[in-house]
Structures are given as structure tokens and as C-alpha cells.
N, C-alpha and C positions, 0 to 999 in steps of 0.2 A: 411463585415469582414470575414476573413477566419481563422479557427482554425486548428492547427496541433498538434498531440499527441506525436510527437517525431522528432528527427533530420531528419529521412528519409522522413517523410511526409512533413516536412517543406521545405526540398530541392526540393521535387517534386512540391510543390505549387509555389515555387520561379521560377522554370523553366517554369511554365505554365501561370503565371499571374504576372502583375506588381503591386508593392506595394509602398506606400509612407512612411509608418511607420511600423516597425516590432518590436514586443515586444517578447522577448525570455528568457526563464529560462536558467541559466548557467548550471545547472545539469539536465540531462535527461537520461532515461534508455538506449538509444542507441547512446549516444554521449554527446556533450555539446554545449552550446550556441555559442562558438567560431566557431564550424563547421557551424552553421546557419549563423553567421556573414560572414564567408568566402564565403558561397554560395550566400548570399545577395550581397556582393561586386562583385561577378562574374555575377549574373543574373539581379540584380536591383541596380546598382552602385549609383543611386540617392536616394535610400531609406535610411531613418534614422533608425538605430537599437538601441533600448533601452534594456539593459541587466538587468534581475532580478537576484539578488545575495544575498545569506546569508553572514554574516560577514566572514565566513570561505572562501568565494570565493573572498575576497577582491583583492588578487594579480591577479587573473584571470580577475577581472573587470578592473583593471588598464591596463592589457595587451589588453583587448578588446578596451579600449579607444585609445590605441596606434595603434590598427589595423583599427581604423576609426569608432568605435561605436559612436552614437550621445550622449548617456547618459547611466548611470547605476542607478538602484533603489534597495535599500536594503530592503529585505523582513521584514515585521513586522511594517513598517511605514504606515501611513494613506493611504488608497486606493485613496483618493481624490488627494493626492500629485502625484501619478502615472498618474491619469487622467490629472492633470495639465501639467505634462511633455509631455504627448501625445499631448495635445492641443497645447503646445508650439512648438513641432516638426511640427505639421500640419500647424500652423501659419507661421512658417519659410518656409515651402514648398509653401504656398500660396504666400508669399512675393517673393520667387524666381521665381514663375510663372509670377507674376505681373511684376517683373523686366524684365524678358525675353520678355514679351509681349510689354512692353514699349520700350525696345531696338528695337524690330522688327518694331513697329510703327514708331519710329523716323527714323530708317534706310529706311523703305519703303517710308515714306513721304518726307524725306529730301535727302536721298541718299548721305550723307556726310561721306566718309570714315574717320576713326580715331576718330570720335566724339562719346563719350559715355555720353548720357544725357537723362533725362526724366523729370526733374524738370521743374516747370513752368517758372522760370527765363531763363533757358537755351533753352527751347522750343521757347521762344520769340526771343532769339538770333538766333537760327537756322532758324526760319521763316524769319527773316531779311536777313540772309546769303543767303537763297534760292532765295529770291527776287532780291538781289543785284548782286549775282554772274554772271548772264548772261549779265549784263549791261555794264561791262567794266569800271565802275566808280571807281575812286580812293577811297580807304577805309582807315579809321584811326581806329585801334583797341586799346581801352584803357582797362587796367585791371591791377590788382596787379601782382607782380612777381609770376610766377608759375601757373597762371590761365589757361594757354593753348592758349596764343595769336597766337603762330606759328601754332598750330593745326587748329585754325579757319582760319588763312590765307591760309593754305593748302586746307582746305575745300572749301574756296572761289575759289581757283585756279581750283580744280578738278571738281567743279560744273559749271565752265565757259566754253566758247568756246575756251579757251586757254589751256584746260586740256592736250592736246597732246604736248604742248610746255613745256619748262623747268620751274621748280619752284626753284628760287635761293633766299637764305636768307643771310643777313649780320647783325651782331650785331654792331650798330654804336658806342657803348660804349666800345667795346673790343679793338679798335685800336687807336693809336694816329692820329692826323689830317693828316699828310703827307701820312701815309700808308693807311688810310681810303679813302683819295681822289684817290690814285692810285688804290685801290681795287674797288671802285665804278665806276670810270670813265676810268681807264686804263692809260697807259703811253706809250711813244715812246722811242725807244732806245736813250740813252744818256741824258734823261730828268733830271737825277740826278745820283749821285754816286751809282753804283750798278745796274743801269738800262741797262743791257747788251743786251736786246732785247725788241721788242715791246710786250706789254701785253694788252690783252683785259680786259676791265672793266666789272663789273657785269651787267651793263645796256646792254652791248652787249651779254654777256653770257645768259642773260634772254630773248633775242629777241624772240618774238612770244609767250612768256609766262608771268610769274609773278615774280616781284622782291619785296621781303619783306625787308623793312628797319626797323629792330627791334631796340627798344630803341632809337627812333628818337630824343627824348628829350636830348640825350647826344651829338648830333652833334654840332660842333662849329659854331659860327655865319658865319665865312668865307665859310664853306662848305654848310651852309644853303642857302647862296646866290647862289652858283653854282648849288645846287639841284633845287632851285626855277627856275633858268634859264632853266635847262634841262626839267623840267615838263612843263614849258610854251611853249618851242620851239619844244620839241620832239627830241632834239639833245643833244649830249654830246661831250665834247672836251677833249681828253686824255691829261694827264699832259705832257707838253713840246711840244704839237702839235699846229699848227695854223689852222688845218682843223677840222671842226665839222662833226660828224657822226650821221646820222639819226637813231633813234632806235624806235622799236615798242614794247613797254613794258607796262604792267599794273603794277602800283605801289600800294602796300599795305604797310602802315606804322603801327607801334605798339609802345606803350609806357606805362610805369607804372607811369609816372609823370603827373602833372596837367599843361598841356601846356598853358592854358589860364592864369594861375597864372604866369607862366614863361614869358608870353607876357607882363604882367603888370610890371614884374620886369626887363624887358629888356633882358631876356635870350633866347627868341625864337621869330622869325619873325612872325608878324601877317599875312602878305601876304602868307607866306609858310603854316601857319596853315590852312588858308581857302582853299588853294590849295589841302592840304592833307585831310582835314576834310569834303570832299564832302558827304561821307556816314560814320557817326560815329557808331561804334559798341562797346557797353559797356559790358565787360565780368564780371559777378558777381563773387566775391570770393567764395571759397568753403563753407565757413560758412553760406553763403546766399543760398546755393543750396545743403544743407546736404542730401536731398532726393537722391542725386546722389552718395553719399559716398558708399553705399553697392554695387552698380553696378561697380563703379570705383575700389573699393578694390578687389572685386572678379575677375575683369578683370586683374588687375596687378598681383595679387597673382597667378592666373592661368597661366599667361604668364611666370612668373619667375619660377614657379614650373615645368612647362613643359620643360624648358631649362635643368632642373636637372633630368628629367625623373621621376618626382614625381606627386602625386595627393594630393593637400593640400586644406583645407577649413577652414573658420573662424567659430568658435563657436558663438552662440548667445551672450555670455558674451563678447567675444572679439569684435564683431561687435558693441555692445553697447558702449564700450570704444572708438572705432573709431568715433562713432556718437557724443560722448560728447566732444571730443577734438576740439579746435578751428581752427586748421590747418592754422597757420600764413603763412606757405610756400605754401598753396593751393594744387592744384593737383600734382605739382612736389614733394612736401613733402610727400604726400600720396603714390606716386609711389616709392619714396626712402624707405619709411617705409616698404612697401610690399616686396621690393627687399631684404632688410635686414632680414625681417621675414622669407622669403622663404629660404634664405641661411642658417640661424641659426636654423630653426625648426627641432626638433628631432622626432616629431610625426605628423600624418596626420592632426589632428584637432588642429588649432591654438587657444590657450587660452590666456586670458589677460596677463599672465606672460610671454608669448612668444613675446609680443610686446615690443618695446623699452620703457624704464622707463619713458621718458619724455611724452609719449603718455598716460600712465596710471596714472600718478601722477602729481599733482601740477598745471596743466593747464586746467583742466576740466571746462566746462561751467555750470555744474549742471546736472539735469536730462537729459537723452537722449531725443531728440526732438520727438514730435508727428509728424510723417511724413505726416500725413493727414492735418495738419494745419500750418498756417504761423506765428501765434502769438508767439510760442515758439522760432522760428528762430529770430524774431524781438527782443524778450527778450534777447536771447543769444548775439546778436550784441550790444544791449544797454549796457549789462553788460561789454562786452569787451571794449567798448568806455569809459565807466566810469573808469574801472580799468586802462586803458592806460593813460587817462588824469591825474589820480592821480599819476601814476608812473612818468609822465613827468612834474609834478609840475604845472598842468593846462596850460602848454605852448601848444597852439594849433598847432603851426608849428611842434614842436617835436612830438606831439601826432599823427599828420597826417602822418609824415614820418614813425613813428613806426608802424602805422596801414597799411602803404603801399598805402595810398590814398592821393589825393590832399586836400589842405586846403578848397577849395570850396565844395568838397564832404563832408568833415568833418562838415563844417558849416551847410550844408543841413541836414545831419543826426542829428546834435544837435537840430536843429529846429524840425525835425520829431519826436524826442523822448522827446521834452520838456526840453532839457538840456542847452538851450542857455540863460537861465535867469542869 
């Protein structure tokens, strides 16, 4: 611990030594705490500054918070409360160091660009990706909407021997059947009205690389047959052509639907499913990997703040709100929330009131999870399943759809939590 008897001594110490937490009085003989705060931001930008203030210094305390101070403490209150706030700041620093170490470990071990994870469920996914990527096997990625299926598909591509080739993605649910067929397989001039020239399909565009067929469950039965033929033969036939073209492409498919249930209902071909499902990868929803929320939130907030030339951070209270929210839209929703927050933030430190109202009210799962244990996460999921079932009138099909999972997955979780009675 280092003591300084004024602003000049504090600035000198800050220039010579790195600190994690700085406690400074607002009023000092040769200046004020705001000068110390500015010096801390210049020399130790990662340090948390706690400002001591009397009631008369209230406006300056608010200004300090706007300048990036971690907290303020009113003189006259119990000293133990100040010690608690210092401990809180140190704990946050320890968590930040742990997050950075975990990110480094994941990056060093798996070498997967674009993937931010350190939770046990995601480490298992990344281990599978690391083992599968070099094999060239067809992969089927299953996960709720917004869980990052395309990110994992790109990671598989970049960790494979096809990394120098193109990565091409198409959303099978975004186009009607005729356009999707032309998009995937290409067409020849005159194949249909408006086909004024030959057009390469995405299989050809992805030659030597990877083709991601996203939302494969939305593909029509007719196209499923043509896709199966292409996967079996390694050839594609453009619309209107009589000639087949040999293609060298690794196919990765992704879906948020229960394809096995669709097979039973006659909506998806069983032979195509087994052709795609050589290596299944199950992506956990964000509510099952909430240990990753701090890392993801800080990453997204930092990225959007940098675009605006700003430095933003989340207060412990704001982070707690993020941890309590169930994130039905998963990582994509978290990214959108951080973008909105970065755009609308008026101060450097994001507080709960700076977050969208729906994140801070009405949808919380109760206490923030103990990030060191799994029981709280299981309790949170159990609560969400119960609430969704009640909201859907105990209709399992509607509840599964609302939760973004298949009926088979819902039944498994009902058994897991003893809710199938």
C-alpha cells in the first residue's frame, strides 16, 4: 500500500508505480481528487478510483463518476463500508484477470478466432471443434437462435486444412425454393425467366473451402433430395443444365430445429440427416453458460465503444443485471444490447439504468449465479422451463418452440429436473 499526502505526491506515485485500486479524498491542500482521477486515467487506466467526499462535495462526486471513477464514499459512514467497497473493487479486478487468463488459455489451446468462451460447456464444444476441424467430416451444428452457430462453423473452417479456401454461408430459410436452388447449385443462361447469363452456385463458389448451410431444417423436401444427391456424388447440376459439375467442398450444416422430430413428422429426410449428422455439435444457450456473459459483454461493449472513439465499462451492478437476465435471444441479443448501450451511454461507467428496460425488469431469474458452481445455473433453467410451460398452458410443443429447443430436448430436461410427472 502506498500513501500520498497530496495531489502532487499522488501524481508522482502514479507515474512510478501501477495500482489496482486508488482511494482519494476530494479536497486536498494542493488540489482535489479530480486531479488524482485524471492522473490515474493517464498513468493507470485500469485502476479503480474510489472518491472520498463530504456532503458538500456531492456534485463533484457525480462529476468524478462521469469521468470514470469506480465509486464514491461519503465521509462519516462506517469505515467497514469503505473496506467493503475496496474489497469489491479488488474482487472485480481479480475477476477481470481471471477472464483474461481464461481467454488466453482458450485462444492458445484452441486457436479459434472469433470464439469468446471459458465456461465448461463451451470448452467441451471447442475441444470437439479442435478435434473435428482437421478431419474434413461433415458437421451438423445444433443450437438455439443466436447461440453463435456461424461463429463455430467459421472456427471449424479456420482450424481446418481448408482455411486458405473460401468460407461461404447461406440461410436456407431466407429464400423461396426456386431462388435457393439457383443460389446453391447455380443456373445456366435461359434456365428460367430472368436467367440472362450463367451463374455459379455456392457449391462452386466454396470450392476448396467450406459451405455453411444455415437453418437446414427450413429446406424443402425437393431441395433436400438434390442436396443429398450432391453430398453422395460430390457433384452438382446447375438449374437448367444437363451436365454435372464436380465440386470439392466441406459442408457444415446448422439448425435450431429438432431434425429428429421433423423426421418422425415427415418434414426432413432421414437419409439426409445421417449424411449431415456425421459429427453433431450441440451449442449450449447463453443461460447455460452464464460464466461467459462478463467476457462477451465486455468484448461487445469495448468493440462498439471503440467505433465511437470512447472508453466504456460496466459497473458491478450493471454486470449483475446482465447475469440475472435469461437471454432468450442468446449471444446475438447480448451483442445487440451492448451496441444499444454503447450508442446511448452518456457516461463512461454503465449503470443498470443505462441498460434497456427489458434487461433490468420483469425477466430476471432471481439472484445472480454463483459463477463457481453449476447448481444455480440448473435452478435458473428449471425456473424458466416451469414459467414457459405455465405460459403455454402446459402444451409441450408450444413450450419447446418458445424456449427455442426441440420437443426431445424439452422431454429430456423435464426428466432431468423431475418435471415429467
